[in-house]
C-alpha positions as a Markdown table, in Angstrom:
| # | Residue | x | y | z |
|---|---|---|---|---|
| 1 | Met | 6.9 | -18.4 | -15.3 |
| 2 | Ile | 6.5 | -18.1 | -11.6 |
| 3 | Lys | 10.3 | -18.2 | -10.1 |
| 4 | Leu | 8.9 | -17.0 | -6.6 |
| 5 | Ala | 6.2 | -18.0 | -4.3 |
| 6 | Ala | 5.8 | -15.6 | -1.0 |
| 7 | Phe | 3.4 | -16.9 | 2.1 |
| 8 | Asp | 2.4 | -14.6 | 4.4 |
| 9 | Val | 2.0 | -17.1 | 7.6 |
| 10 | Asp | -0.5 | -16.8 | 10.7 |
| 11 | Gly | -3.9 | -17.2 | 8.4 |
| 12 | Thr | -2.4 | -18.2 | 5.1 |
| 13 | Leu | 0.1 | -21.2 | 6.3 |
| 14 | Ile | -0.8 | -21.8 | 9.8 |
| 15 | Asp | -3.0 | -21.0 | 12.7 |
| 16 | Arg | -1.4 | -20.9 | 15.6 |
| 17 | Asp | 0.0 | -24.2 | 16.0 |
| 18 | Val | -1.7 | -26.0 | 12.8 |
| 19 | Leu | -0.1 | -26.1 | 9.6 |
| 20 | Pro | -2.1 | -28.7 | 7.0 |
| 21 | Asp | -0.1 | -31.8 | 6.1 |
| 22 | Ser | -1.3 | -30.2 | 2.2 |
| 23 | Ala | 0.4 | -26.9 | 2.3 |
| 24 | Val | 3.4 | -28.6 | 3.2 |
| 25 | Glu | 2.7 | -31.1 | 0.5 |
| 26 | Ala | 2.7 | -28.0 | -2.4 |
| 27 | Leu | 5.6 | -25.8 | -0.9 |
| 28 | His | 7.7 | -29.0 | -1.2 |
| 29 | Arg | 5.9 | -29.2 | -4.9 |
| 30 | Leu | 6.9 | -25.9 | -5.3 |
| 31 | Lys | 10.4 | -26.0 | -4.7 |
| 32 | Ser | 10.9 | -29.7 | -6.7 |
| 33 | Cys | 10.0 | -27.7 | -9.9 |
| 34 | Gly | 12.7 | -25.4 | -9.3 |
| 35 | Val | 10.4 | -22.6 | -7.8 |
| 36 | His | 12.2 | -20.2 | -4.6 |
| 37 | Leu | 9.7 | -20.0 | -1.5 |
| 38 | Thr | 10.0 | -17.2 | 1.2 |
| 39 | Leu | 8.2 | -16.6 | 4.4 |
| 40 | Cys | 6.6 | -12.9 | 4.7 |
| 41 | Thr | 5.4 | -11.5 | 7.7 |
| 42 | Gly | 5.0 | -9.4 | 10.5 |
| 43 | Arg | 6.2 | -11.9 | 12.9 |
| 44 | Ser | 9.4 | -12.0 | 14.2 |
| 45 | Asn | 12.8 | -13.7 | 12.6 |
| 46 | Val | 13.2 | -15.9 | 15.7 |
| 47 | Glu | 9.9 | -17.1 | 15.3 |
| 48 | Leu | 10.5 | -18.7 | 12.0 |
| 49 | Asn | 13.6 | -21.0 | 13.4 |
| 50 | Gly | 10.6 | -23.9 | 13.7 |
| 51 | Leu | 8.7 | -23.3 | 10.5 |
| 52 | Arg | 11.5 | -22.5 | 8.5 |
| 53 | Gly | 13.2 | -25.6 | 9.1 |
| 54 | Lys | 10.1 | -28.0 | 9.2 |
| 55 | Leu | 9.5 | -26.7 | 5.1 |
| 56 | Gly | 13.3 | -26.1 | 4.0 |
| 57 | Ile | 12.1 | -22.7 | 3.5 |
| 58 | Glu | 15.7 | -20.8 | 3.5 |
| 59 | Trp | 14.7 | -17.0 | 3.1 |
| 60 | Ala | 12.1 | -15.2 | 5.4 |
| 61 | Ile | 11.2 | -11.5 | 4.9 |
| 62 | Thr | 10.1 | -10.5 | 8.5 |
| 63 | Cys | 8.9 | -7.4 | 10.6 |
| 64 | Asn | 6.2 | -6.8 | 7.5 |
| 65 | Gly | 9.8 | -6.4 | 5.4 |
| 66 | Cys | 11.3 | -4.6 | 7.4 |
| 67 | Leu | 14.4 | -7.6 | 7.8 |
| 68 | Val | 15.0 | -10.0 | 5.1 |
| 69 | Thr | 16.8 | -13.4 | 6.3 |
| 70 | Arg | 18.9 | -16.1 | 4.6 |
| 71 | His | 18.9 | -19.4 | 6.9 |
| 72 | Gly | 18.0 | -17.0 | 9.8 |
| 73 | Glu | 21.1 | -14.4 | 9.1 |
| 74 | Ala | 20.1 | -10.9 | 8.4 |
| 75 | Val | 20.9 | -10.3 | 4.7 |
| 76 | Phe | 19.0 | -6.8 | 4.6 |
| 77 | Gly | 17.4 | -4.4 | 7.1 |
| 78 | Lys | 16.2 | -1.7 | 8.2 |
| 79 | Ala | 16.2 | -0.6 | 11.4 |
| 80 | Phe | 14.6 | 2.6 | 13.6 |
| 81 | Pro | 16.7 | 5.0 | 14.8 |
| 82 | Gly | 17.7 | 5.0 | 18.9 |
| 83 | His | 15.7 | 7.3 | 19.6 |
| 84 | Thr | 12.4 | 6.7 | 18.4 |
| 85 | Ile | 12.9 | 3.6 | 20.1 |
| 86 | Arg | 13.9 | 5.4 | 23.6 |
| 87 | His | 10.9 | 7.9 | 22.9 |
| 88 | Phe | 8.3 | 4.7 | 22.2 |
| 89 | Leu | 9.6 | 3.2 | 25.6 |
| 90 | Asp | 8.8 | 6.5 | 27.4 |
| 91 | Val | 5.8 | 7.0 | 26.6 |
| 92 | Ala | 4.6 | 3.2 | 27.2 |
| 93 | Glu | 6.4 | 3.8 | 30.5 |
| 94 | Arg | 3.9 | 7.2 | 31.3 |
| 95 | Leu | 1.1 | 5.3 | 29.3 |
| 96 | Asn | 1.3 | 1.7 | 31.4 |
| 97 | Gln | 1.4 | 0.1 | 28.3 |
| 98 | Gly | 3.2 | -2.9 | 27.1 |
| 99 | Met | 5.6 | -2.8 | 24.0 |
| 100 | Leu | 6.8 | -5.6 | 22.3 |
| 101 | Leu | 10.2 | -5.3 | 20.1 |
| 102 | Tyr | 11.3 | -7.4 | 17.4 |
| 103 | Gly | 15.7 | -7.7 | 17.1 |
| 104 | Ala | 16.6 | -9.4 | 14.6 |
| 105 | Thr | 18.2 | -12.4 | 16.9 |
| 106 | Gly | 15.4 | -11.6 | 19.6 |
| 107 | Met | 11.8 | -10.6 | 20.9 |
| 108 | Tyr | 12.2 | -7.9 | 24.2 |
| 109 | Ile | 9.4 | -6.7 | 26.1 |
| 110 | Asn | 8.8 | -3.8 | 28.4 |
| 111 | Arg | 7.3 | -5.1 | 30.9 |
| 112 | Glu | 7.0 | -8.8 | 32.6 |
| 113 | Asn | 3.3 | -10.3 | 32.2 |
| 114 | Asp | 1.6 | -7.1 | 30.3 |
| 115 | Pro | -2.2 | -8.6 | 30.2 |
| 116 | Lys | -2.6 | -7.7 | 26.6 |
| 117 | Phe | 0.5 | -9.4 | 25.8 |
| 118 | Arg | -0.1 | -12.6 | 27.3 |
| 119 | Gln | -3.9 | -12.2 | 25.6 |
| 120 | Ala | -2.2 | -11.9 | 21.9 |
| 121 | Gln | 0.4 | -14.8 | 23.0 |
| 122 | Gln | -3.2 | -16.8 | 23.7 |
| 123 | Glu | -5.1 | -15.9 | 20.5 |
| 124 | Ile | -1.7 | -16.1 | 18.0 |
| 125 | Gly | 1.1 | -18.5 | 20.2 |
| 126 | Met | 4.0 | -15.9 | 20.4 |
| 127 | Leu | 7.5 | -16.7 | 22.0 |
| 128 | Glu | 8.2 | -15.0 | 25.7 |
| 129 | Pro | 10.3 | -11.9 | 25.4 |
| 130 | Ala | 13.3 | -10.9 | 27.4 |
| 131 | Val | 12.3 | -8.4 | 29.3 |
| 132 | Leu | 14.1 | -4.7 | 29.3 |
| 133 | Gln | 15.5 | -3.2 | 32.1 |
| 134 | Lys | 14.7 | 0.5 | 32.4 |
| 135 | Gly | 18.0 | 2.0 | 31.4 |
| 136 | Ala | 19.3 | -1.3 | 29.7 |
| 137 | Pro | 21.0 | -0.4 | 26.0 |
| 138 | Val | 18.4 | -1.7 | 23.3 |
| 139 | Pro | 19.9 | -3.5 | 20.1 |
| 140 | Asp | 18.8 | -2.9 | 17.0 |
| 141 | Ile | 15.1 | -2.9 | 16.2 |
| 142 | Tyr | 13.3 | -3.4 | 12.9 |
| 143 | Gln | 9.4 | -3.6 | 14.3 |
| 144 | Cys | 7.7 | -2.7 | 17.9 |
| 145 | Ile | 4.0 | -3.9 | 18.8 |
| 146 | Ile | 2.5 | -1.3 | 21.0 |
| 147 | Phe | -1.0 | -2.9 | 22.7 |
| 148 | Cys | -2.6 | 0.7 | 22.6 |
| 149 | Ser | -5.8 | 1.9 | 21.0 |
| 150 | Glu | -6.0 | 4.1 | 18.3 |
| 151 | Lys | -7.0 | 7.2 | 20.5 |
| 152 | Asp | -3.8 | 6.5 | 22.0 |
| 153 | Glu | -1.4 | 6.0 | 19.0 |
| 154 | Ala | -1.0 | 9.9 | 18.5 |
| 155 | Glu | 1.1 | 9.5 | 21.9 |
| 156 | Tyr | 3.4 | 7.7 | 20.2 |
| 157 | Leu | 3.4 | 9.1 | 17.1 |
| 158 | Gly | 2.4 | 12.3 | 17.1 |
| 159 | Gly | 1.4 | 14.1 | 14.1 |
| 160 | Asn | 3.5 | 11.4 | 12.3 |
| 161 | Arg | 1.3 | 8.5 | 12.0 |
| 162 | Asp | 1.4 | 8.4 | 8.0 |
| 163 | His | 5.4 | 8.7 | 8.2 |
| 164 | Tyr | 5.4 | 5.2 | 9.3 |
| 165 | Tyr | 4.0 | 1.6 | 8.5 |
| 166 | Val | 1.3 | 1.4 | 11.1 |
| 167 | His | -0.9 | -1.9 | 10.4 |
| 168 | Arg | -3.9 | -2.7 | 13.2 |
| 169 | Trp | -3.9 | -5.4 | 13.7 |
| 170 | Arg | -6.7 | -5.8 | 16.9 |
| 171 | Thr | -8.0 | -2.3 | 18.2 |
| 172 | Trp | -5.7 | -3.2 | 21.3 |
| 173 | Ala | -2.5 | -3.9 | 19.7 |
| 174 | Val | -0.9 | -1.8 | 16.3 |
| 175 | Asp | 2.7 | -2.9 | 14.5 |
| 176 | Ile | 5.0 | -0.1 | 13.7 |
| 177 | Asn | 7.7 | 0.1 | 11.2 |
| 178 | Met | 9.5 | 2.8 | 9.7 |
| 179 | Pro | 9.2 | 5.2 | 6.8 |
| 180 | Gly | 8.6 | 3.5 | 3.5 |
| 181 | Met | 8.5 | -0.2 | 4.5 |
| 182 | Asn | 5.8 | -2.8 | 3.9 |
| 183 | Lys | 6.1 | -6.3 | 2.6 |
| 184 | Ala | 6.4 | -5.5 | -0.7 |
| 185 | Val | 9.4 | -3.3 | -0.1 |
| 186 | Gly | 10.8 | -6.6 | 1.9 |
| 187 | Leu | 10.3 | -9.0 | -1.2 |
| 188 | Gln | 11.8 | -6.3 | -4.0 |
| 189 | His | 15.3 | -6.6 | -2.1 |
| 190 | Leu | 15.1 | -10.5 | -2.4 |
| 191 | Ala | 13.3 | -10.5 | -6.0 |
| 192 | Arg | 16.7 | -8.1 | -6.7 |
| 193 | Cys | 18.8 | -11.0 | -4.6 |
| 194 | Leu | 17.4 | -13.8 | -6.7 |
| 195 | Asn | 17.6 | -12.1 | -10.6 |
| 196 | Val | 13.4 | -13.1 | -10.5 |
| 197 | Arg | 11.0 | -10.0 | -11.8 |
| 198 | Pro | 7.7 | -9.3 | -10.8 |
| 199 | Glu | 5.3 | -10.6 | -13.0 |
| 200 | Glu | 7.5 | -13.9 | -11.2 |
| 201 | Ile | 6.3 | -13.7 | -8.2 |
| 202 | Ala | 3.5 | -15.2 | -6.5 |
| 203 | Val | 2.1 | -14.1 | -3.2 |
| 204 | Phe | -0.5 | -15.8 | -0.4 |
| 205 | Gly | -2.2 | -13.9 | 2.1 |
| 206 | Asp | -4.5 | -13.2 | 4.6 |
| 207 | Gly | -4.2 | -10.1 | 6.0 |
| 208 | Arg | -4.4 | -6.2 | 5.5 |
| 209 | Asn | -0.6 | -5.8 | 5.9 |
| 210 | Asp | 0.0 | -8.1 | 2.8 |
| 211 | Ile | -1.6 | -5.6 | 0.2 |
| 212 | Glu | 1.4 | -3.7 | -1.0 |
| 213 | Met | 3.2 | -7.0 | -2.1 |
| 214 | Phe | -0.3 | -8.3 | -3.6 |
| 215 | Gly | 0.2 | -5.1 | -5.7 |
| 216 | Tyr | 3.8 | -5.7 | -6.8 |
| 217 | Ala | 3.6 | -9.3 | -7.8 |
| 218 | Gly | 2.8 | -10.6 | -10.8 |
| 219 | Met | 0.2 | -12.9 | -9.0 |
| 220 | Ser | -1.4 | -12.6 | -6.2 |
| 221 | Ile | -3.6 | -15.2 | -4.0 |
| 222 | Ala | -6.4 | -13.7 | -0.8 |
| 223 | Met | -7.3 | -17.0 | 1.4 |
| 224 | Gly | -11.2 | -17.5 | 1.3 |
| 225 | Asn | -10.5 | -16.8 | 4.8 |
| 226 | Ala | -9.1 | -13.6 | 4.4 |
| 227 | Pro | -11.1 | -10.0 | 4.7 |
| 228 | Glu | -12.9 | -8.6 | 1.9 |
| 229 | Glu | -11.0 | -5.8 | 1.8 |
| 230 | Val | -7.9 | -8.2 | 0.7 |
| 231 | Lys | -10.0 | -10.4 | -1.5 |
| 232 | Arg | -10.6 | -7.1 | -2.9 |
| 233 | Ala | -7.0 | -6.7 | -3.9 |
| 234 | Ala | -6.1 | -9.9 | -5.0 |
| 235 | Arg | -6.1 | -12.1 | -8.5 |
| 236 | Tyr | -7.2 | -14.7 | -7.1 |
| 237 | Val | -9.0 | -16.1 | -3.9 |
| 238 | Thr | -8.6 | -19.2 | -3.5 |
| 239 | Arg | -10.0 | -21.7 | -0.4 |
| 240 | Pro | -10.1 | -21.3 | 3.4 |
| 241 | Ile | -7.1 | -22.0 | 5.0 |
| 242 | His | -8.6 | -25.0 | 6.4 |
| 243 | Glu | -10.2 | -26.4 | 3.5 |
| 244 | Asp | -6.5 | -26.8 | 1.9 |
| 245 | Gly | -6.4 | -22.9 | 0.7 |
| 246 | Ile | -2.9 | -23.5 | 0.1 |
| 247 | Ala | -2.6 | -26.3 | -2.1 |
| 248 | Tyr | -5.6 | -25.8 | -4.2 |
| 249 | Ala | -3.8 | -22.6 | -5.2 |
| 250 | Val | -0.7 | -23.7 | -6.2 |
| 251 | Glu | -2.9 | -26.8 | -8.5 |
| 252 | Gln | -5.2 | -24.4 | -9.9 |
| 253 | Trp | -2.6 | -21.5 | -11.1 |
| 254 | Ile | 0.8 | -21.9 | -10.8 |
| 255 | Met | 1.4 | -25.2 | -11.6 |
| 256 | Pro | -0.2 | -24.4 | -14.7 |
| 257 | Glu | 2.2 | -21.8 | -15.3 |
| 258 | Leu | 4.9 | -24.3 | -14.5 |
| 259 | Arg | 3.9 | -26.4 | -17.0 |
| 260 | Lys | 3.6 | -24.7 | -20.2 |
C-alpha cells in the first residue's frame, strides 16, 4: 500500500504560477487517506513556502535532495564546503557569469540583474535573491545554479564533473550539488524518518533529475509532458499537467492500492 507520495514541482504540480485545481483535490484526497505527502524538487526551500501552505504539506525535499525540511525547518542537509563555494564564486567573477546559491533560509546571487537569471525568472518564475557582496560571509549552500554553457562547466568543476551531481536544465543553466546527492537520497532519508519502505512510495516527475527517484520508489509516474527519456524510466506515464495528469494518476494507480 502507498504510504508516501512525492511530487516534483515545475512541470509536475505547477506550470509557472498555474496549479491545477484537480491536482490540489487529488493531493487532499491522498492526505485524507493517511498518505504522507512531500514536495521533491530542485527548487530552494524558501521558494516553496506558499505552495506548502496552499497544499497543507509539511515535508519538502529541496535542492535536488540535498535539503529535507519539515514545516520549512531543516531536518537533514548536505551543504558544500565553504572553499568550494568560494572557488565557484571566483570563477564566476572571472568569466563574468551569474551564479545563484540556495541556502536553507535564503537565495543569493553573485551580481545584480544578471541577464540569464532574469531569463530564468521570466521562464519559470523565481524569487528575487539577495545580492552577495564581494568578500561577504556566505551561509551554508546546498545547491548552485550556474548560468553557463556546458563548455564552461570545466572551468568550475575541472576534471571532477563526475564527482558532483550535475543537472543541466537549459543550454545556459546547470544545477550543481554535492557528490552522491540526488532526489532519491533525500527521499530515502525522509522514508527512514517516516518508517516507510521504498515499495510503499509513489513518485511523480517530469524531468531528468527525477530519474533517480523513479528507480528508488515502488511506483514511479512520469507526466505526459515529460521527455521520452524520463517516460521510459517510469513505471507509468500519466496525462500532461494541463490535462489533469496528477488527478488521473492518483485515481488510476494509487487509489486502487489504497482500497486494497
